[in-house]
C-alpha positions in Angstrom: -12.8 20.2 -18.2 -13.3 17.6 -15.9 -11.5 17.6 -12.6 -10.8 13.5 -11.8 -7.5 14.3 -10.8 -5.1 11.1 -10.8 -1.8 12.1 -9.7 -0.2 13.6 -6.6 -0.9 17.0 -5.3 1.8 20.0 -4.9 1.9 19.0 -1.2 2.4 15.0 -2.7 -0.4 14.1 -0.1 -2.6 12.6 -3.3 -6.0 14.6 -1.9 -5.9 16.7 -5.1 -6.8 20.0 -3.2 -6.2 21.9 -6.2 -9.1 20.8 -8.2 -11.0 23.2 -5.7 -8.8 25.5 -6.7 -9.3 25.3 -10.3 -13.2 25.0 -9.9 -12.8 28.6 -7.6 -11.7 30.0 -11.0 -13.6 27.8 -13.3 -14.3 30.9 -15.9 -10.5 31.9 -15.8 -9.4 28.4 -16.5 -7.5 28.1 -19.8 -6.7 24.6 -21.2 -4.4 24.4 -24.4 -3.1 22.0 -26.5 1.0 21.9 -25.8 2.5 19.0 -27.9 1.8 15.2 -28.7 3.8 12.5 -27.2 4.0 9.1 -28.0 4.8 5.8 -25.5 4.6 2.4 -26.3 2.7 3.0 -29.6 -0.1 5.0 -27.8 -0.3 9.1 -29.1 -1.0 11.1 -26.1 -1.9 14.5 -26.1 -0.6 17.3 -24.1 -2.0 20.2 -22.3 -0.9 23.1 -20.5 -3.7 24.5 -17.7 -3.4 27.5 -16.4 -5.4 29.4 -13.9 -4.9 32.2 -11.7 -5.4 31.5 -7.6 -6.6 33.7 -4.6 -3.3 35.9 -4.7 -3.6 37.1 -8.3 -0.7 34.7 -9.2 -0.9 32.1 -11.9 -0.8 28.4 -11.1 -0.1 26.0 -14.1 -0.1 22.2 -14.7 0.0 19.3 -17.4 -2.7 17.2 -18.2 -2.5 14.0 -20.7 -5.2 12.6 -22.7 -5.0 9.2 -24.2 -6.8 6.2 -26.2 -6.1 4.2 -22.8 -7.6 6.9 -20.7 -11.3 6.0 -19.8 -13.8 9.1 -20.8 -14.2 11.4 -17.9 -11.1 11.1 -16.1 -8.2 13.2 -16.1 -4.7 12.5 -16.0 -2.3 14.6 -14.5 0.9 16.5 -13.0 1.0 18.7 -9.7 0.9 22.3 -10.0 4.4 22.7 -11.7 4.5 26.2 -12.1 3.5 29.1 -10.1 4.6 32.6 -11.7 3.4 36.3 -11.4 1.6 36.1 -15.0 0.7 33.6 -17.6 3.3 34.9 -20.4 5.8 33.3 -17.4 4.3 29.7 -16.9 4.1 29.3 -20.8 7.8 30.3 -21.1 8.7 28.2 -18.7 6.7 24.9 -19.9 7.9 25.7 -23.4 11.6 25.2 -22.0 11.0 21.8 -20.4 11.6 19.6 -23.4 10.0 16.4 -24.5 12.0 13.9 -22.5 11.2 15.5 -19.6 7.3 15.9 -20.5 7.4 12.0 -21.2 8.8 11.8 -17.6 6.0 13.5 -16.1 3.9 11.4 -18.1 5.7 8.0 -16.9 5.0 9.5 -13.1 1.5 10.5 -13.8 1.0 6.7 -15.3 2.8 5.5 -12.4 0.6 6.9 -10.2 -2.4 6.2 -11.3 -1.7 2.3 -11.5 -1.1 2.4 -7.4 -4.3 4.1 -6.9 -6.1 1.7 -9.2 -4.6 -1.4 -7.5 -6.6 -3.3 -5.3 -5.5 -2.5 -1.4 -3.2 -5.1 0.5 -5.2 -7.4 2.1 -4.1 -6.9 5.7 -4.7 -10.4 6.8 -2.7 -12.0 4.3 0.1 -9.7 4.8 0.5 -10.8 8.2 -0.5 -14.3 7.9 2.3 -14.3 5.4 4.6 -12.8 7.3 4.1 -14.7 10.6 4.3 -18.1 8.1 7.8 -17.2 7.1 9.1 -16.2 10.7 7.6 -20.1 12.1 10.1 -23.2 12.2 10.8 -24.1 8.7 13.1 -27.2 7.7 12.6 -31.0 8.4 10.6 -32.2 10.7 11.3 -32.4 14.5 10.8 -35.8 15.9 10.7 -35.7 19.7 10.5 -38.8 22.1 10.8 -38.7 26.1 14.7 -38.3 25.8 14.8 -35.1 23.2 13.0 -32.7 26.0 16.3 -30.7 26.5 16.6 -30.1 23.2 16.8 -26.2 22.2 14.9 -27.0 18.9 11.8 -27.3 21.4 11.9 -23.8 22.0 12.1 -22.4 18.6 9.2 -24.9 17.8 7.2 -23.7 20.6 7.9 -20.2 19.4 6.8 -21.5 16.1 3.7 -22.4 17.9 2.5 -19.2 19.2 3.5 -17.4 16.1 1.1 -20.1 14.4 -1.6 -19.1 17.0 -1.9 -15.5 16.2 -2.0 -16.1 12.5 -4.9 -18.7 13.0 -6.6 -15.6 14.9 -6.3 -13.4 12.3 -7.4 -15.9 9.9 -10.7 -15.7 12.0 -11.1 -12.4 11.8 -13.3 -10.5 9.5 -11.3 -8.4 6.8 -12.9 -5.2 8.1 -12.7 -5.8 11.4 -9.2 -6.8 11.5 -8.3 -3.4 9.9 -10.2 -1.9 12.3 -8.5 -3.5 14.8 -5.0 -2.7 13.7 -5.7 0.8 13.7 -6.9 0.8 17.6 -3.6 -1.1 18.6 -1.6 1.4 16.5 -3.7 4.4 18.0 -5.4 5.3 14.6 -2.2 4.7 12.5 -2.7 2.2 9.4 0.1 0.4 8.1 1.7 1.4 4.9 2.9 -1.4 3.2 5.4 0.0 1.1 7.1 1.9 4.7 10.2 1.0 5.7 8.9 0.9 9.5 5.7 -1.6 8.4 7.4 -4.4 10.2 8.0 -2.4 13.5 4.4 -1.9 13.5 3.3 -5.4 12.7 5.6 -6.6 15.3 3.7 -4.3 17.5 0.4 -5.7 16.5 1.8 -9.4 16.6 2.6 -8.7 20.4 -0.7 -7.1 21.1 -2.8 -10.0 19.5 -0.3 -12.7 21.2 -0.8 -11.0 24.5 -4.9 -11.5 24.5 -4.5 -15.3 23.5 -4.4 -17.8 26.1 -1.6 -19.6 25.2 -0.3 -22.9 27.6 3.0 -22.1 29.1 6.1 -24.6 27.4 5.7 -26.9 29.5 2.2 -28.3 29.3 2.7 -27.4 25.3 5.7 -29.7 25.0 3.2 -32.7 27.1 0.6 -32.3 24.7 3.0 -31.9 21.7 5.1 -35.0 23.0 1.5 -36.6 22.8 0.4 -35.6 19.7 2.8 -34.7 17.1 1.1 -35.8 13.8 -1.5 -33.8 14.8 0.5 -30.8 15.4 2.2 -31.6 11.9 -1.0 -31.8 9.8 -2.5 -28.6 11.6 0.9 -26.8 10.7 0.4 -27.6 7.0 -3.3 -26.6 7.2 -2.4 -23.3 8.4 0.6 -23.0 6.2 -0.8 -23.8 3.0 -4.6 -21.6 3.9 -6.4 -24.7 3.9 -9.8 -24.9 6.0 -9.0 -25.2 9.7 -11.0 -26.8 12.5 
């Protein structure tokens, strides 16, 4: 029986420690054909796998085999049953019903799909968030009499975010990933987690702190003198075009 586990383990970590448990009792593992399921026109064979653990109790889970799963890969559930003997596992498994088994298959396929997807490009994600945060809307054309316009402060804030985005674009993807982990004291950003924006803000603020940016008054003088250059630069940056 192959052991290329594709779903999360019973602790929910996804590291599949049960593979080692099963391997340790390879001579006593039983893998029995349990039933067949139909999903989207594809037929799946469901197997019930049972084995004793090092305490003498029995554990059990399901594996699924279908034409869409490559040879050598096993699609499985977490450990679903822990009983005193194998008979009790069999009784509990047969009480589940076909709809629940189909739901277990759907869950296993969903987890497999998440794991086979390409990891999120951290640099691209940061640049997209910074671009969305930068000032949007009509172009702001400023003359000498507009220096007190509050919109200028907003434009300056956007300029600072653009500089962080430009810096990120210049960093090698692997180096940037390592930099993020260093800034976050070894943590990584889960781009599906709710706290991803809070963690990203920490990274952005630290990167901005490392940049030597002109104060507002100095920037304003340069902006007034080169508004068209700033406009072209901003458009190129936000569109992902080649930058100077």
